[in-house]
C-alpha positions, 0 to 999 in steps of 0.5 A: 727432686734432686736439689743439693744439700748445700743449696737447701742448707743455705736457703733454709733457716730455722727461725721463720720471719715474715718478709714483705719489704726488701732492700734492692740493689741495682740489677738485683734479680732475687730477694728473700730466702726460704725458712721453716716453721714448726706447726702448732697443734691447731694450725691449718696451712691457711693460718700459716699462710696468712701469718707469713704473708703467703698465698694459700696455693704457694704454701701448699705447692711448696709443701705438697703432701702436707694435710692443709687442714690438719698438718699436726703439731711440729710439722716442719713447713717450708716458708717459700719467701724466696722470690725471683723478681719479675722479668719486666721493668721494676717500676710501680706495681707488677702483678704476676697472675700465675704467680699470684703475687704482687710486687711494688717498686717504690719510686726511690728504687731502693726497695721492693715490697711483695704481697700474695693476691687472689686472682680471677677464676677461669673465664674471668682473668685480669687483662694483661698489659699496662695501666695505672691507678686512676683513683683510690677509695677508702671504705668503698661501695661495691656495685656489681657490674652487669657481667657479674649480675648476669651470673648471680642475679640475686645480688643486691644493687650495692654492697655498702662499706662494712664487714660484708663488703667483698672489696674490703676497706680499701680499693685502688681502681685501675684504668681498665673499667671494673678492675681494681686492687682491693681488700676482701671480706674473705681472706682465705681466698688470697692465693686462689683463683676466686675473683671475677678479675679483680686483685684481692689482698689480705686486709692488712696488706691492702691497708699498707699498699693503699697508703703508699701508692699514689694515683698515676702509679704504673701497673703492669700485669703479666702471666709467667709460669716460669721465671729464670734469673742469674744470681751471681754466676748461677742460673735459677729457675722457678716454675708455678702451677698453671690455673688448671693445676692451681684449681686441682691443688685447691681441692687436694687433687694430684697435680695434673701434667702441664706443657713444659715447652715454655720452661725450656725456652725460657731457660735457653734464652737466659742461658745464652751461650752457657748451655753446657752448665745447665742441668737439663734433667733438673730443668725437666724436674723443676718444670714437672714438679712446679713447687714455685721454689727457685732452684739452681739449675747450673752446674759448677763447670761446663760439661760435654752435655752442651746441647739444649733439649 
């Protein structure tokens, strides 16, 4: 991908830092920055992902070609902690399923927190739309619903609190019956399509979120493969693998092609009358590569190439 050296130098820092909470100014569209991490001999990308509060897929997507199980010592791994904020009201909890990330906007409006999540497998997607947190439970008991028991008849009637409980130690129940945001007994599933529609979080992340949100908190669920935002005078584009591509990446297969029509439409809508500044060839590359990393897709000056694709 043709990315300017200046942009990468501005975004890449030599010292990695775990970033979950960011100060938020009015009309801010992005938070965080990229960093790099030099792997240790026994590291796997699963280890690196959890250490930097990333999902597995977003880390391997940003580091395609790196062996996830044995990257080797001193491998420079990109830590993609640079986030375009969801293009919806910044209120309560916002979940982007295809992004596999949850954003929490506290009531004071001055900060935002973001966490990686595990989402539903094919056929078990979380509903899109708006609901609320209707109840909270510490050390929940999980009662497998009939829909899951139909596919896994050998499940026990209930999973009591404890290390083998698939819900982990904390659960935030949504207004949609049988759906919740909860912990997990299998942290390696965070950043993957693994659940039956619930939202899974690292144990340390749900511990924090559980104690911060209150019953009645608004929850908005979206599924946006492309995010576009103006940062100052420049337009940035981030494109994420769709669910099929995510499953292929999970088993180390090459990224299959995906329809990019929606990406161009999103850029056109955001660019408004500034089509001449958009590098449409670069937009196509970002749509094809789908690294999830926000990339500047505007030139410094207008050109004669003002017609959008």
